[in-house]
N, C-alpha and C positions, 0 to 999 in steps of 0.2 A: 062431645063427639056427636055427629049426626047419627039419626037412627039408621040410615042405609049403611053407614060405616060400621056401626056396632053389629048390625045383623050379618054383614059380610065377615066381620072378624069371628063372631060366634060360629058361623058355618065353616070357616077355615079351620077353626080349633077342632070342631067336631070331626071334619074329614081327616086331620092329622093326628087325632088323639091317640089312636092305636100304635102308630110308628113311634111317636114321642115316648109313649109309655114303656116300650120295649127298651129304650136307652135311658129313661129317666130325664128329668128337667135339669138343665145346667143354668141355675140362677145366679146372676151376679148383682150384688147390692152395693150401691155407691152411698157411702156415709161419711161421718166425720173422722177426724184425726185419731190415732191410736190412743192417745192419753186423754182424750176428752171425756169426762166423767158422764156426761149426758149420753153421748154416742155409745159408750161401752154397754149402756142399758139396751139402746136400740139394737146393737149388735147381739146381745144375749137373746133378745127376742127373734131375730133372725136365725140365730144358730139353733134356738129350741125348735122352731118350725123346720129347720134344716134336717132334723132327726128323721122326720117323716120323708122329706125329700130323698135322704140318703138310703132309707129303707126301701124306697122304690127305685133305686138304682141311679139317682141323680146327685147333684151336689150343689152347695151354696158357697159362693166366694165372695168375700168382703174386700172392697177396694176403698181406702181413704187417703186423703192428702197428708203429707207430713206436717203442714202448717197452713194457715188461713191467709197468708200473705197476698196470694194471687188466686183467690178461691175460685172464681168463675172459670178461668182459664185451665186451671188444675183439674177441676171437677170435670170439665168437658173432655179433657184428655183421658181421664179415667173411664168415661162412658165410652169412648172410642176404643180403649183398651178392651172393655168387655166385648164389644162388637167383634174385634180382632181375634179374641181368644174363644170364640165359638159360642156365646151366650145363646141360650134358647129363650131366655126371659130375663128382663132387667128391671130392677128397682132403683129410683133415684129421686132426690130433692131438686127442686127447681130453684136454687138458691140465687143465682144471678142470671135472669132469663136471657139477656143480651148475649152473654158468652155461652150459655149452655144449650139454649133451645136448638141451635143448629145441629148439635150432637145428638139430642134427643130425637130430633126430626130424622136423622140418619138411622136411629133404632127402628123407628116406625116404617121408614122407607125400605129397611131390610127385612121386614115382615116379622120382627121380634116383638113379642108382647111386652108392653111397658106399663108399669104402675108408677105414678108420682107419689112420694110420700114425704111427710114432715114440713115441706115448704112449697108453696105454689098454689095449693088449693085446688078445687074442681075446675077453676078457670084455667089453670095451667094444663090440667089433664085434658080438658076439652080442646084447648088451642093446639096441643101437641098431638092429639090422636091417641092418647093413652087410654087404657081400660078403665082406670079409677084413680081416685085420690085417697090415700090413708093418712090421717093426721088431724091435727087441730086446725082451726082457722086462726091464723097468726094475728090478725087485726083484732078479732074478738078476745083473743088471749090478753092483748094489751088493754082492750076496753075493760075486762074483768079486773085486772090489777088496779087500774086508775080509779074504777068505781069503788073497789074494795078501800082503798086508801081515802078516798074522797068521803066515803060514808063513815069512815073512822075519824073524821074531823080534820082531815089534812087539806090545806088550801093552796098550797103552791108546790108542785112536784116536777121532777127532772127525771127524764129517761136517759140511761147511759147506753149510748150507741158505740160499742167498741168494734163493730165491724161494718162501717159506712160502705153503702153500696149493695149490700146483700139485702134482697128484697123482703125476706122474712123478718130481718132485723128492724127494717125501716118500717114494716107493718106493725111490729110490736109497739114501737114508739108512737107512731100516729095514733094507734088505738089507744094507748095510754093517755095521750093528750086529750083524746076524745072522752074517754072514761071519767077522768078526774074533772074535766070541764063540766060534763053532764051532772056531776055529784055537787057542783057548785064551786070548785076550785079552778085552777088553771095549771097548765102544764107547758114544759119546754124540753128541748133534746140537747144534750151534751155530746157531741161527736168526738170520738177519740181515734188515734191511729189504729189501723188493723192490728198492728203488733201488740196492742194493749190487751186484746182479748185472751183470756187465760193467764194473764200476767197480774197476779193479785197485787203486787207492790205497785205497779204503774196505775192500776185502776183505783187503789186505795189513795195514792198521792193526788190523782186528778180529782177525785170526789172530795177529799179534805180541802184542796185549794178552792174548788168551786163553791163549797158550803161556806167557806170563810169569806169569800168575795161576794156571796149572796145569801145573807143571812135570813132573808125572808123565806128561803126554801125550807119546807118541812117534810118532804116525802121524796125518796128516791126509788127508781124502778130499774132493774137490771135485766138483761137479755141473755145471760149465760151463767152457769153455775159458779165458776170461779169469779166472775164479776161480782157476784152476790157476796162471796167471801171477802173480796176487796173491799166492797161497799161497807160492810161491817166495821171493818178496820178504819176506813176513811171516816166514816161517821164519828167513831169513837175518838179518832185522832183530832177531829175538829171540836171535841167537847161537846157533840150534839146528840149523844146516845139516848138522852130522855126526850128529845124534841123531834127528832126526825124519824118518821116511819119508813120501813124498807119492805119492799116486795119484789119478786123477781120471777123470771121464767126458768122453770125446771128446778131440780134440787138433788141432793146427795145426802149422805149421813151427816156430813159437817153442816150443811144448811139446815137439816131437820133439827140438829141439836141447837142450832141458833134460834130457830123457831120455838123450841122447847123452853129455852132460857128466856125468851122475849126479845133478844137482839134483832130478830127479824120478825116482821108481823105476819107475812104469807108468802107463799110460793104458788106459781100458776102451773098446774100439772097438765101435761100434754100425753102423758102415758107413752113414753118412747118405746117401752118393751112391746106394747100392743102395735105400735107402728111397724116395727121390724117383723113381728109375728104374723100379723094379718096380711102384710104386703107379699111376704114369701108364700104363705099358705094359698092366698088367692092365685098367684101365678103357677104354683105347683098344680093345683086343681085344674086350672086352665089348660096348661100344656099337657098334662097326662090324660085328662078326661074330657076336656071341653067344656068345664064347668064355668059359669059366670055367677057374679053376684048382682042381683037386680038393683040393690041400693047402691046408687052412685053417690059417692063421697062418704066414706066410712070415717066417722069422727071419733076421735080419741081424747078430746078435750075442747075447751079448757075446763079444768076443775080447780078448786082452791083448797090449798092445804094450809092450815092454821092450827091454832091452839086447839080447836074443836075436834079434830080428827088426826092429830100428830101421832098418836100412839099406834093406830092401825097402819098408818104410813111408814113409820119406822119399821114396823115388823116386815113390811114388803121390801123395804130397802135393804134390810139384812139378809134377804134372799136374793138380792141383786136384780130385782124386777121393778123397782120403784126409784 
């Protein structure tokens, strides 16, 4: 965002703070589908921040697609629904820029404060005129996974892309290839149909077949919780449990159990709870009081979860925040 735009937005927020506070902020959060384990944690963070919003007379409304089959178009429609329902602030991920950017620009053109989170990075926030970005840098998250497996001695890795066309998933895989290459190995990408994401059986079958067809592969990187669960099964079904290392984006209790048992080497933590919590908190303070955060790009990751810190992470997962 240009300095003049940022100063103008700050001045507008300050002038309107008193009126907004009287009614409270009406914040809409665009996120993942209801049964997605990662997004349930993001939603928990948004809802916890929403307790303050509600105490100040406002509300937090979560909008998510029913599936990921037509992600960009469906998410853009949710953004427009938020505008139509009178949002005074909006949080959203820029998953598919070509489909979603026109809707985000409509948010900014309507004078509604916007925070991009989870996907898109500060580049998307600047391009769209949003206040800030909250989340991890997806490319760097992929790099971290590739470097981890490469430093563990893996020489040939594959990234499982079960949501082709989603910018953040593409960034994860591109980063993974760079990371494992920098560590002395090489990487490739296995694209799957979008209907495969979240389908443990489909992912397991695809990975089993790919490993049997490419016996030189000794590392797998996944980009979604249930894909990692499927990968554990697919690696075992291929008879490669001892030879193939697995790392993936995000985790839940099942994945943490797999790390604890050694079935999965690591998970990349982007702290989804913090993404939902901070994004809502920033907008609530902005709408009610004209407050701004001078640090642009609030990073919540990437971090590495492996055998060295698994116990502390499990404790957070049991509370629904990791």
